[in-house]
Every structure is written in C-alpha cells, then in structure tokens.
C-alpha positions as CSV (number, residue, x, y, z in Angstrom):
1,X,76.5,40.7,19.9
2,X,74.5,38.0,20.3
3,X,73.7,37.7,24.1
4,X,72.9,41.9,23.3
5,X,70.1,40.3,20.5
6,X,68.7,37.4,22.1
7,X,68.2,40.7,25.3
8,X,66.4,42.4,22.6
9,X,64.7,39.6,21.4
10,X,63.2,39.5,25.3
11,X,61.6,43.0,24.4
12,X,58.6,42.0,22.4
13,X,57.6,39.9,24.9
14,X,57.2,43.3,26.8
15,X,55.3,44.6,23.3
16,X,58.9,46.6,23.7
17,X,60.9,47.3,20.2
18,X,63.2,45.0,20.1
19,X,66.5,46.3,21.0
20,X,69.1,44.4,23.5
21,X,72.0,45.7,25.3
22,X,75.1,44.5,28.0
23,X,77.9,45.9,29.7
24,X,81.1,44.0,29.3
25,X,84.0,44.6,31.8
26,X,87.8,44.9,30.3
27,X,87.5,40.8,30.6
28,X,84.2,40.5,28.2
29,X,82.8,39.5,31.7
30,X,78.9,40.7,31.6
31,X,78.7,42.9,34.5
32,X,75.1,44.1,33.1
33,X,72.1,44.0,30.6
34,X,68.6,45.4,29.3
35,X,66.4,45.6,27.0
36,X,63.6,48.3,26.1
37,X,61.0,48.5,28.6
38,X,58.9,51.7,27.8
39,X,56.1,49.9,27.4
40,X,56.4,47.4,30.1
41,X,57.2,50.2,32.5
42,X,55.2,53.1,30.9
43,X,59.0,54.8,31.5
44,X,60.2,57.5,28.2
45,X,63.8,56.6,29.3
46,X,63.8,53.1,29.6
47,X,65.8,52.2,27.0
48,X,68.3,49.2,26.3
49,X,71.6,51.0,27.2
50,X,70.2,52.9,29.9
51,X,68.8,50.3,31.4
52,X,72.6,48.3,31.1
53,X,74.4,50.9,31.7
54,X,72.4,51.5,35.3
55,X,72.9,47.6,36.3
56,X,76.0,48.2,35.5
57,X,76.8,51.3,37.8
58,X,74.6,49.6,40.6
59,X,76.9,46.4,40.8
60,X,80.2,48.3,40.3
61,X,79.1,51.0,43.4
62,X,80.0,53.9,40.5
63,X,78.9,55.9,37.8
64,X,82.2,55.7,35.6
65,X,82.1,52.8,33.5
66,X,85.8,53.4,32.7
67,X,87.4,49.9,30.8
68,X,83.9,49.0,30.2
69,X,82.5,48.5,26.8
70,X,79.0,49.0,25.5
71,X,77.2,46.1,22.8
72,X,74.1,47.2,21.6
73,X,71.4,46.3,18.9
74,X,71.2,49.6,17.3
75,X,72.8,52.9,17.4
76,X,72.1,54.6,20.2
77,X,70.0,57.6,20.6
78,X,70.7,60.7,21.4
79,X,69.4,60.7,25.0
80,X,71.9,57.3,25.0
81,X,74.3,58.8,23.9
82,X,74.2,61.2,25.9
83,X,74.0,58.4,29.1
84,X,77.0,56.9,27.0
85,X,79.6,59.4,27.3
86,X,78.8,60.8,30.7
87,X,79.0,57.6,31.9
88,X,82.7,57.1,30.8
89,X,82.4,54.3,29.0
90,X,85.2,53.3,26.9
91,X,83.7,51.3,24.2
92,X,80.5,51.3,21.9
93,X,79.6,48.6,19.9
94,X,77.1,48.7,18.2
95,X,74.9,46.6,15.5
96,X,72.0,48.0,12.9
97,X,72.8,51.8,12.1
98,X,69.7,54.2,12.9
99,X,69.5,56.9,10.1
100,X,66.0,57.9,11.6
101,X,67.9,58.7,15.2
102,X,71.2,57.4,15.6
103,X,73.8,59.4,17.1
104,X,76.5,57.6,17.4
105,X,77.5,58.8,12.9
106,X,74.3,58.1,11.1
107,X,72.6,61.3,11.6
108,X,74.7,62.6,14.3
109,X,77.6,61.9,16.1
110,X,77.2,63.5,19.9
111,X,79.4,59.6,20.9
112,X,82.7,61.6,19.3
113,X,81.8,65.2,19.3
114,X,85.5,66.6,19.7
115,X,83.7,69.2,22.0
116,X,83.0,66.5,25.0
117,X,85.3,65.7,27.5
118,X,85.4,61.6,26.5
119,X,85.1,60.2,23.4
120,X,84.1,56.5,23.4
121,X,85.7,53.9,20.6
122,X,82.6,53.1,18.2
123,X,82.5,50.3,15.9
124,X,79.8,49.7,14.3
125,X,78.2,47.0,11.9
126,X,78.5,44.0,13.9
127,X,75.7,41.4,13.4
128,X,74.4,44.4,11.6
129,X,72.1,42.3,8.9
130,X,70.8,40.2,11.8
131,X,69.9,42.8,14.4
132,X,68.1,45.1,11.8
133,X,66.0,41.7,10.8
134,X,65.1,41.6,14.2
135,X,63.6,45.3,13.7
136,X,62.3,45.0,10.6
137,X,60.3,41.6,11.6
138,X,59.1,43.5,14.8
139,X,58.0,46.7,12.7
140,X,56.0,44.4,10.0
141,X,53.8,42.5,12.4
142,X,52.7,46.1,13.8
C-alpha cells in the first residue's frame, strides 16, 4: 500500500485527486502502476485503477488478470469496480473507504455482487488512515 500512496502523491503534481493503484502478480511483483490523470489528460476515465489495469493487461498480453491483486488507496467507484470484475482480478486491496461513491462495500458492492460470474476477494482498511489523510489534505487546500 505504501507504493500505492507514493503513486497517489504523483497525481497531485498533475492537479488530480491523489489516488494511486498498482497491480501485483501472484508473487507480489509489481506489474503496473497508475494514479489519477483525469485533469492531466482530460480523460474522465483516467482513474488510477483503470490505468493500472490497462497497463498490467498490456504487459501480460491478455485482458484476464487472473492471479493478480489490485492495490488502491481509495475504495473503487462503480466504473472501476466494473473494470475490476471484468478483468478477472482475483483480489482487491484498498485503503480508505469512500462513503460517497464506493462500490466495494460502502455505498454499493459491485465487486462481490452474487449475480456476477466473478467475485474478487476484497481486503479493506489497509493503511486507511494514511490514505484518507492524503485525500483530506488535498481537499483542504482546494
């Protein structure tokens, strides 16, 4: 999670909300990283999770991220939760809960919806205080 926090800090440099993500293989090796780039690129889909998933898929040469773990500083939104489910990531690890838009247990639970054919394991609250503080500090300065 510390690596994801470092990635999140890079988002601030581009004027974006500090969210960072990384995809790990089954051995814990980092396959890809991402941080929010919506402001930097003008792309509304440039969330940290989506960028990390796209880059990991490109590196592996397949859209199926089976045996992979996505680590992200903030609970994914519905768009990212859908991408996590569709990419077949086996495990989601996130830090801070998102009570306003979280789709991994806070507001919705798209990730573990029993109607879907793939339900990743979800581990939440990892370095939650540090992840939340980064966001709180960012929005206070705005």
